[in-house]
C-alpha positions as CSV (number, residue, x, y, z in Angstrom):
1,X,0.0,0.0,0.0
2,X,1.7,3.3,-1.1
3,X,2.1,6.1,1.4
4,X,0.3,9.3,0.5
5,X,1.6,12.6,1.8
6,X,-0.7,15.6,1.6
7,X,1.2,18.8,0.8
8,X,-0.7,21.9,2.1
9,X,-0.5,25.0,-0.2
10,X,1.5,27.9,1.1
11,X,-0.9,30.7,2.2
12,X,1.3,32.9,4.3
13,X,1.9,35.4,1.5
14,X,-1.8,35.6,0.9
15,X,-2.6,36.2,4.5
16,X,-0.3,39.2,4.5
17,X,-2.0,40.7,1.4
18,X,-5.2,42.7,2.2
19,X,-8.2,42.4,-0.1
20,X,-8.6,45.6,-2.1
21,X,-12.1,46.9,-1.6
22,X,-14.2,49.6,-3.3
23,X,-17.5,51.2,-2.3
24,X,-20.1,52.2,-4.8
25,X,-22.9,54.6,-3.9
26,X,-25.3,57.0,-5.4
27,X,-25.8,60.4,-3.9
28,X,-28.3,63.2,-4.1
29,X,-28.3,65.4,-7.2
30,X,-28.5,68.5,-5.1
31,X,-25.0,70.0,-4.8
32,X,-25.0,70.6,-1.0
33,X,-26.8,67.3,-0.2
34,X,-24.4,65.6,-2.6
35,X,-21.4,66.8,-0.8
36,X,-22.8,65.9,2.6
37,X,-23.9,62.5,1.4
38,X,-20.6,61.8,-0.2
39,X,-18.7,62.9,2.9
40,X,-21.0,60.8,5.2
41,X,-20.5,57.7,3.1
42,X,-16.8,58.3,2.8
43,X,-16.5,58.5,6.7
44,X,-18.8,55.4,7.0
45,X,-16.7,53.3,4.7
46,X,-13.3,54.6,6.0
47,X,-14.5,53.7,9.6
48,X,-15.7,50.3,8.5
49,X,-12.3,49.3,7.0
50,X,-10.2,51.2,9.5
51,X,-9.6,48.2,11.8
52,X,-9.8,45.4,9.3
53,X,-6.9,43.1,9.1
54,X,-8.1,41.4,5.9
55,X,-9.5,44.3,3.8
56,X,-8.5,47.8,2.8
57,X,-10.5,50.5,1.1
58,X,-8.9,51.7,-2.2
59,X,-11.6,54.0,-3.6
60,X,-15.2,55.2,-3.3
61,X,-17.3,55.7,-6.5
62,X,-20.3,58.0,-6.2
63,X,-22.8,58.9,-8.9
64,X,-25.8,61.3,-8.8
65,X,-29.0,59.6,-7.7
66,X,-30.9,60.5,-10.9
67,X,-28.8,58.3,-13.2
68,X,-29.6,54.9,-11.7
69,X,-31.6,53.5,-14.7
70,X,-29.1,54.2,-17.3
71,X,-25.7,52.5,-16.9
72,X,-24.0,54.6,-19.7
73,X,-24.8,57.8,-17.8
74,X,-23.1,56.7,-14.6
75,X,-19.6,58.0,-15.0
76,X,-18.3,56.8,-11.7
77,X,-19.9,53.4,-12.1
78,X,-18.1,53.1,-15.5
79,X,-14.8,54.2,-13.9
80,X,-15.2,51.5,-11.2
81,X,-15.9,48.8,-13.9
82,X,-12.8,50.0,-15.8
83,X,-10.7,49.9,-12.6
84,X,-11.9,46.3,-12.0
85,X,-10.8,45.4,-15.5
86,X,-7.4,46.9,-14.7
87,X,-6.9,44.7,-11.7
88,X,-7.2,47.4,-9.1
89,X,-10.2,46.0,-7.1
90,X,-10.9,42.6,-5.5
91,X,-14.3,43.3,-3.9
92,X,-17.1,45.8,-4.1
93,X,-19.4,46.9,-1.3
94,X,-22.7,48.7,-2.0
95,X,-25.7,49.6,0.1
96,X,-28.3,47.8,-2.0
97,X,-29.1,46.3,-5.4
98,X,-31.2,49.4,-6.3
99,X,-28.1,51.5,-5.7
100,X,-26.0,49.3,-7.8
101,X,-28.4,48.9,-10.7
102,X,-32.1,49.4,-11.4
103,X,-31.9,47.4,-14.6
104,X,-31.8,43.6,-14.1
105,X,-30.1,42.9,-17.4
106,X,-27.3,45.3,-16.7
107,X,-27.0,44.2,-13.1
108,X,-26.5,40.5,-14.1
109,X,-24.2,41.4,-17.0
110,X,-21.9,43.4,-14.6
111,X,-22.0,40.7,-11.9
112,X,-21.1,38.0,-14.4
113,X,-18.2,40.1,-15.8
114,X,-16.9,40.9,-12.3
115,X,-17.1,37.2,-11.3
116,X,-15.1,36.3,-14.4
117,X,-12.5,38.8,-13.2
118,X,-12.5,37.2,-9.7
119,X,-14.3,40.2,-8.1
120,X,-17.1,39.7,-5.7
121,X,-19.9,42.2,-4.7
122,X,-21.6,42.5,-1.4
123,X,-25.1,44.1,-1.2
124,X,-25.5,45.3,2.4
125,X,-29.2,45.8,2.6
126,X,-30.2,42.4,1.1
127,X,-27.2,40.6,2.7
128,X,-26.3,39.1,-0.6
129,X,-22.7,38.1,-1.5
130,X,-21.9,37.1,-5.1
131,X,-19.1,35.0,-3.7
132,X,-21.9,32.4,-3.1
133,X,-23.0,30.9,-6.4
134,X,-26.6,30.5,-5.4
135,X,-27.0,34.3,-5.0
136,X,-27.5,35.0,-8.8
137,X,-31.1,33.9,-8.5
138,X,-31.5,36.3,-5.5
139,X,-30.0,39.1,-7.6
140,X,-32.5,38.4,-10.4
141,X,-35.4,38.6,-7.9
142,X,-34.1,41.7,-6.1
143,X,-33.0,43.3,-9.4
144,X,-36.5,42.7,-10.7
145,X,-38.0,44.4,-7.7
146,X,-35.7,47.4,-8.1
147,X,-36.6,47.6,-11.8
148,X,-40.3,47.5,-11.0
149,X,-39.8,50.3,-8.4
150,X,-37.9,52.4,-11.0
151,X,-40.6,51.9,-13.6
152,X,-43.3,52.8,-11.1
153,X,-41.5,56.0,-10.2
154,X,-41.0,56.8,-13.9
155,X,-44.8,56.3,-14.6
156,X,-45.7,58.5,-11.7
157,X,-43.5,61.3,-13.0
158,X,-44.9,60.9,-16.5
159,X,-48.4,61.1,-15.2
160,X,-47.6,64.4,-13.3
161,X,-46.0,65.9,-16.5
162,X,-49.1,64.8,-18.5
163,X,-51.4,66.7,-16.1
164,X,-49.3,69.8,-16.2
165,X,-49.2,69.8,-20.1
166,X,-53.1,69.4,-20.1
167,X,-53.4,72.5,-17.9
168,X,-50.8,74.5,-19.8
169,X,-48.4,74.5,-16.9
170,X,-44.9,73.9,-18.1
171,X,-41.3,74.2,-16.8
172,X,-38.6,75.5,-19.1
173,X,-35.2,74.0,-18.4
174,X,-33.2,75.1,-21.4
175,X,-33.3,78.0,-23.9
176,X,-33.0,77.5,-27.7
177,X,-30.5,79.7,-29.6
178,X,-31.9,83.3,-29.6
179,X,-33.3,83.1,-26.1
180,X,-32.0,83.0,-22.5
181,X,-33.7,81.8,-19.3
182,X,-34.8,84.1,-16.6
183,X,-36.5,82.4,-13.6
184,X,-37.8,79.7,-15.9
185,X,-39.1,82.1,-18.6
186,X,-37.7,82.5,-22.1
187,X,-36.6,86.0,-22.9
188,X,-35.0,87.3,-26.1
189,X,-31.2,87.5,-26.4
190,X,-31.0,90.5,-28.8
191,X,-27.6,89.6,-30.3
192,X,-28.6,86.0,-31.0
193,X,-32.1,87.0,-32.1
194,X,-30.6,89.1,-35.0
195,X,-28.7,86.0,-36.2
196,X,-32.0,83.9,-36.1
197,X,-33.7,86.6,-38.2
198,X,-30.7,86.5,-40.6
199,X,-31.0,82.7,-40.9
200,X,-34.7,82.9,-41.8
201,X,-34.0,85.7,-44.3
202,X,-31.2,83.6,-46.0
203,X,-33.4,80.5,-46.2
204,X,-36.4,82.4,-47.8
205,X,-33.9,83.9,-50.3
206,X,-33.1,80.4,-51.6
207,X,-30.0,79.6,-49.6
208,X,-29.9,75.9,-48.5
209,X,-29.2,74.4,-45.0
210,X,-25.5,73.5,-45.7
211,X,-24.6,76.9,-47.2
212,X,-26.3,78.7,-44.3
213,X,-24.4,76.5,-41.9
214,X,-21.1,77.4,-43.5
215,X,-21.9,81.1,-43.6
216,X,-22.9,81.3,-40.0
217,X,-19.9,79.2,-38.8
218,X,-17.5,81.5,-40.5
219,X,-19.3,84.7,-39.5
220,X,-20.2,83.9,-35.9
221,X,-17.4,81.7,-34.6
222,X,-18.5,82.1,-31.0
223,X,-21.6,80.1,-31.8
224,X,-20.0,77.7,-34.2
225,X,-21.4,74.6,-32.5
226,X,-25.0,75.9,-32.9
227,X,-24.8,76.1,-36.7
228,X,-24.3,72.5,-37.9
229,X,-26.5,71.4,-40.9
230,X,-29.0,69.9,-38.4
231,X,-28.8,72.9,-36.1
232,X,-29.9,75.2,-39.0
233,X,-32.8,72.8,-39.8
234,X,-33.8,72.8,-36.1
235,X,-33.8,76.7,-35.9
236,X,-35.9,77.0,-39.1
237,X,-38.6,74.6,-37.9
238,X,-38.8,75.5,-34.2
239,X,-42.1,77.1,-33.1
240,X,-40.4,78.8,-30.2
241,X,-39.3,81.6,-32.5
242,X,-43.0,82.7,-33.0
243,X,-43.6,82.7,-29.2
244,X,-45.4,79.3,-29.0
245,X,-44.3,76.0,-27.5
246,X,-44.9,72.4,-28.4
247,X,-44.5,69.9,-25.5
248,X,-43.9,66.1,-25.7
249,X,-42.0,66.2,-29.0
250,X,-40.1,63.3,-27.6
251,X,-40.9,60.8,-24.9
252,X,-39.1,58.3,-22.7
253,X,-39.9,54.6,-23.2
254,X,-41.6,52.6,-20.5
255,X,-39.1,49.7,-20.5
256,X,-35.6,49.7,-19.1
257,X,-33.1,50.8,-20.3
258,X,-35.1,54.1,-20.8
259,X,-34.6,55.7,-24.2
260,X,-35.7,59.1,-25.4
261,X,-37.3,58.8,-28.8
262,X,-39.2,61.0,-31.3
263,X,-43.0,61.3,-30.7
264,X,-44.4,60.4,-34.2
265,X,-48.0,60.1,-33.0
266,X,-47.5,57.5,-30.3
267,X,-48.6,60.1,-27.6
268,X,-50.4,63.4,-27.5
269,X,-48.5,66.6,-28.2
270,X,-49.4,69.9,-26.5
271,X,-49.3,73.1,-28.5
272,X,-49.4,76.2,-26.2
273,X,-49.6,79.6,-27.7
274,X,-47.9,82.9,-26.5
275,X,-45.7,81.2,-23.9
276,X,-43.0,83.9,-24.5
277,X,-42.1,86.9,-26.7
278,X,-41.6,86.1,-30.4
279,X,-38.5,86.7,-32.6
280,X,-40.0,85.8,-36.0
281,X,-43.4,86.8,-37.3
282,X,-46.0,84.1,-38.0
283,X,-46.0,85.1,-41.7
284,X,-42.3,84.6,-42.1
285,X,-42.3,81.3,-40.1
286,X,-45.2,79.9,-42.2
287,X,-43.4,80.8,-45.4
288,X,-40.3,78.9,-44.1
289,X,-42.4,75.8,-43.3
290,X,-43.9,75.7,-46.8
291,X,-40.4,76.0,-48.3
292,X,-39.2,73.2,-46.0
293,X,-42.0,71.0,-47.1
294,X,-41.4,71.7,-50.8
295,X,-37.7,70.8,-50.4
296,X,-38.2,67.5,-48.5
297,X,-37.8,65.3,-51.6
298,X,-34.4,67.0,-52.2
299,X,-33.2,66.2,-48.7
300,X,-33.2,62.5,-49.6
301,X,-29.7,63.0,-51.1
302,X,-28.3,64.6,-47.9
303,X,-29.8,61.9,-45.7
304,X,-28.0,59.0,-47.6
305,X,-26.1,56.8,-45.1
306,X,-23.0,57.1,-47.3
307,X,-22.9,60.9,-47.1
308,X,-19.6,61.9,-45.6
309,X,-18.5,58.3,-45.1
310,X,-16.8,57.6,-48.4
311,X,-13.2,58.7,-48.6
312,X,-10.8,58.5,-51.5
313,X,-7.7,56.5,-50.8
314,X,-5.8,58.3,-53.5
315,X,-6.2,61.9,-52.4
316,X,-8.2,61.8,-49.1
317,X,-11.2,63.8,-50.5
318,X,-14.7,62.9,-49.6
319,X,-17.0,61.4,-52.3
320,X,-20.2,63.0,-53.4
321,X,-23.4,61.6,-54.8
322,X,-24.3,61.9,-58.5
323,X,-27.3,60.8,-60.5
324,X,-26.7,59.7,-64.1
325,X,-29.1,57.8,-66.4
326,X,-31.3,56.6,-63.5
327,X,-28.3,55.3,-61.6
328,X,-26.7,56.6,-58.4
329,X,-23.0,56.9,-58.3
330,X,-20.4,58.2,-55.7
331,X,-17.5,60.0,-57.1
332,X,-14.3,61.7,-55.7
333,X,-14.9,65.4,-55.7
334,X,-11.4,66.1,-57.1
335,X,-11.9,63.6,-59.9
336,X,-15.3,65.1,-60.6
337,X,-13.8,68.6,-60.9
338,X,-10.9,67.5,-63.0
339,X,-10.0,63.9,-63.8
340,X,-6.2,64.7,-63.8
341,X,-6.4,65.7,-60.1
342,X,-7.3,62.2,-59.0
343,X,-7.5,59.0,-61.0
344,X,-10.0,57.2,-58.8
345,X,-13.2,56.6,-60.8
346,X,-16.8,56.6,-59.7
347,X,-18.5,53.7,-57.9
348,X,-22.1,52.8,-58.4
349,X,-24.1,52.9,-55.1
350,X,-25.7,49.5,-55.6
351,X,-22.2,47.8,-55.7
352,X,-21.3,49.6,-52.4
353,X,-24.4,48.2,-50.8
354,X,-23.7,44.7,-52.1
355,X,-20.1,44.9,-50.7
356,X,-21.5,45.8,-47.3
357,X,-24.0,42.9,-47.4
358,X,-21.2,40.4,-48.1
359,X,-19.0,41.8,-45.3
360,X,-21.9,41.8,-42.9
361,X,-22.8,38.1,-43.6
362,X,-19.1,37.1,-43.3
363,X,-19.0,38.7,-39.8
364,X,-22.3,37.3,-38.8
365,X,-21.1,33.7,-39.4
366,X,-17.6,34.2,-38.1
367,X,-17.7,36.9,-35.4
368,X,-17.1,34.3,-32.6
369,X,-13.9,33.3,-34.3
370,X,-12.8,36.9,-35.1
371,X,-14.3,39.3,-32.5
372,X,-14.5,37.2,-29.3
373,X,-10.7,36.2,-29.3
374,X,-9.9,39.8,-30.0
375,X,-12.0,41.0,-27.1
376,X,-10.3,38.4,-24.8
377,X,-6.8,39.5,-25.9
378,X,-7.6,43.2,-25.3
379,X,-8.9,42.4,-21.8
380,X,-5.8,40.4,-20.9
381,X,-3.5,43.2,-22.2
382,X,-5.4,45.8,-20.1
383,X,-5.1,43.7,-16.9
384,X,-1.4,43.3,-17.5
385,X,-0.9,47.0,-18.3
386,X,-2.6,48.8,-15.5
387,X,-1.8,48.8,-11.8
388,X,-3.7,50.4,-9.1
389,X,-3.4,54.2,-8.7
390,X,-4.0,54.7,-5.0
391,X,-3.6,58.5,-5.3
392,X,-7.0,58.7,-7.0
393,X,-8.9,58.2,-3.7
394,X,-6.6,60.7,-1.9
395,X,-7.5,63.3,-4.5
396,X,-11.2,62.5,-4.2
397,X,-11.0,62.9,-0.4
398,X,-9.0,66.2,-0.7
399,X,-11.6,67.6,-3.2
400,X,-14.4,66.7,-0.9
401,X,-12.7,68.4,2.0
402,X,-12.1,71.6,0.0
403,X,-15.7,71.6,-1.1
404,X,-16.8,71.2,2.4
405,X,-14.7,74.2,3.4
406,X,-16.4,76.3,0.6
407,X,-19.8,75.4,2.1
408,X,-18.6,76.4,5.6
409,X,-17.4,79.8,4.3
410,X,-20.8,80.3,2.6
411,X,-22.7,79.6,5.8
412,X,-20.3,82.0,7.8
413,X,-21.0,84.7,5.2
414,X,-24.7,84.2,5.3
415,X,-24.7,84.5,9.1
416,X,-22.6,87.7,9.0
417,X,-19.4,86.2,10.5
418,X,-17.4,86.7,7.3
419,X,-17.3,89.9,5.2
420,X,-17.7,89.9,1.4
421,X,-14.0,90.6,0.5
422,X,-12.6,87.9,2.8
423,X,-15.2,85.5,1.5
424,X,-14.2,86.1,-2.1
425,X,-10.5,85.9,-1.3
426,X,-10.8,82.5,0.5
427,X,-13.3,80.9,-2.0
428,X,-11.2,82.0,-4.9
429,X,-8.2,80.2,-3.4
430,X,-10.2,77.1,-2.6
431,X,-11.7,77.0,-6.1
432,X,-8.2,77.2,-7.6
433,X,-7.1,74.3,-5.5
434,X,-10.2,72.3,-6.5
435,X,-9.7,73.0,-10.2
436,X,-6.0,71.9,-10.0
437,X,-6.9,68.7,-8.2
438,X,-9.8,67.9,-10.7
439,X,-7.4,68.5,-13.6
440,X,-4.9,66.0,-12.0
441,X,-7.8,63.6,-11.3
442,X,-8.9,63.8,-15.0
443,X,-5.4,62.8,-16.1
444,X,-5.3,59.8,-13.8
445,X,-8.9,58.6,-14.6
446,X,-9.4,59.6,-18.2
447,X,-10.6,56.9,-20.6
448,X,-7.7,55.3,-22.4
449,X,-7.8,54.4,-26.1
450,X,-7.9,50.7,-25.0
451,X,-11.0,51.3,-23.0
452,X,-12.9,52.9,-25.9
453,X,-11.7,50.2,-28.3
454,X,-12.8,47.4,-25.9
455,X,-16.2,49.1,-25.4
456,X,-16.7,49.3,-29.2
457,X,-15.7,45.6,-29.7
458,X,-18.2,44.7,-27.0
459,X,-20.9,46.7,-28.9
460,X,-20.0,44.9,-32.1
461,X,-20.2,41.5,-30.5
462,X,-23.5,42.4,-28.9
463,X,-24.8,43.7,-32.3
464,X,-24.1,40.3,-34.0
465,X,-25.3,38.2,-31.1
466,X,-28.8,39.7,-31.5
467,X,-28.8,38.9,-35.2
468,X,-29.9,35.5,-36.5
469,X,-30.6,35.7,-40.3
470,X,-28.1,36.8,-43.0
471,X,-28.7,40.1,-44.7
472,X,-30.4,39.9,-48.2
473,X,-31.1,43.5,-48.7
474,X,-29.1,46.6,-47.6
475,X,-30.1,47.7,-44.1
476,X,-29.3,51.4,-43.5
477,X,-29.6,51.0,-39.7
478,X,-27.1,48.1,-39.5
479,X,-24.7,50.1,-41.8
480,X,-24.8,53.2,-39.6
481,X,-24.5,51.2,-36.4
482,X,-21.2,49.5,-37.2
483,X,-19.4,51.4,-40.1
484,X,-17.4,54.5,-39.4
485,X,-16.2,55.1,-42.9
486,X,-15.4,53.5,-46.2
487,X,-12.0,54.1,-47.9
488,X,-12.3,53.7,-51.7
489,X,-9.1,52.0,-52.8
490,X,-10.3,52.1,-56.4
491,X,-13.5,51.3,-58.3
492,X,-13.0,47.6,-57.7
493,X,-12.1,47.5,-54.0
494,X,-13.4,49.1,-50.8
495,X,-12.0,49.1,-47.2
496,X,-14.7,49.2,-44.5
497,X,-13.6,50.8,-41.2
498,X,-15.8,49.5,-38.4
499,X,-16.2,50.6,-34.8
500,X,-13.4,49.3,-32.6
501,X,-10.8,50.2,-35.2
502,X,-11.4,47.1,-37.3
503,X,-10.7,47.2,-41.1
504,X,-12.0,44.8,-43.7
505,X,-11.5,44.9,-47.5
506,X,-14.2,43.9,-49.9
507,X,-14.3,43.7,-53.7
508,X,-16.9,45.8,-55.6
């Protein structure tokens, strides 16, 4: 009978290494309450880990309370997930499932990813620890309850807004170009209003959206971001300029994740007259609307999914659309002006569409062999590349302390214990320190190119996972979802640049 000796694993080194813990919370959206809540939770977690021999707190992540239903709007949550991928965190503590996520799908997706990274999550209120395998069912149940609670709150808010609209009671939260807000009321900004009048005048004199956009961007550089092609279209069709307001032009979906979409007759719209002073007369506005309606068939060209996405490999110029003998072509602008300037010839649109369909179907059938290994490799590289940056939490704590000091100064001034000059001097100094720390924090926590690439690869995999059947006819939505641009090598070959930095060549 052979003698069996059991060799115990060496665990001394592990016992000396503390588990790196993070805390995730959501705080009030009110600035003062937010600071107080953040400070309170910081003290709570610092005290909780102070005497622990096994765990140490490495950072606290806090988002505003209003963003719980949309994962992509929770910047701090995203930062925490990225830090987990970088190998900075071993365990996460959070008050409850509803604080962690109000969307069951996102909750489970993140829990599964964290588990795959070897990271556990403890939900204090529900006493659920993801280290125990049986807890996933509990998370589903509790996540479902949190989701129902969120939907119920959303429905109540929608109902209250609906009643306000019916009574003509509205709250204005933002001012369109040409106006400014004064205690919730739109008032005319005289400088901007003159530009609005000029835009309407140009349009009624036969100048198109794109040309108006170019003129305004060159002439009024301070407002350049307001004068995109679509910005001009929005100004010319906005009833706010005749003193009226339409409410519920868009609405939020009932199902999580909530999305804001255009109201194309799904719900009532509310047109309220004379809500504020007008910039444009009704006569001019109506003339503009008739002209917009008459030009709609021409706008089909500009709305093409290929507009701005076709680039000449030879000279770098964008392609433009041309109609010839009932066929649609895309041609390099330089070649179109003078063939000697660029030798790349035109490409018929139907062949571009056919090339995309072939590429799409290849990826649909092979994405697991192409994209999934790429995703895994990128995740492995990130984990090796990044180490924990412990100074991040120190900066967060220092910013919170400085902000607390500004609130103390404000209270002292309000009660008459601090004169105006001293108050300005001290708050200016504190603000400068806060700005410096925030700039430093931004450098330490900014999204790296690898993060963005990995996110886009995830989106691409998710896109194809939801597809079952091959594409037989060109789908504009699919094209716009995954293609960033097409480089035209020549009339026989195209190079598709997809999100995530992927490039694939296809014959025409």
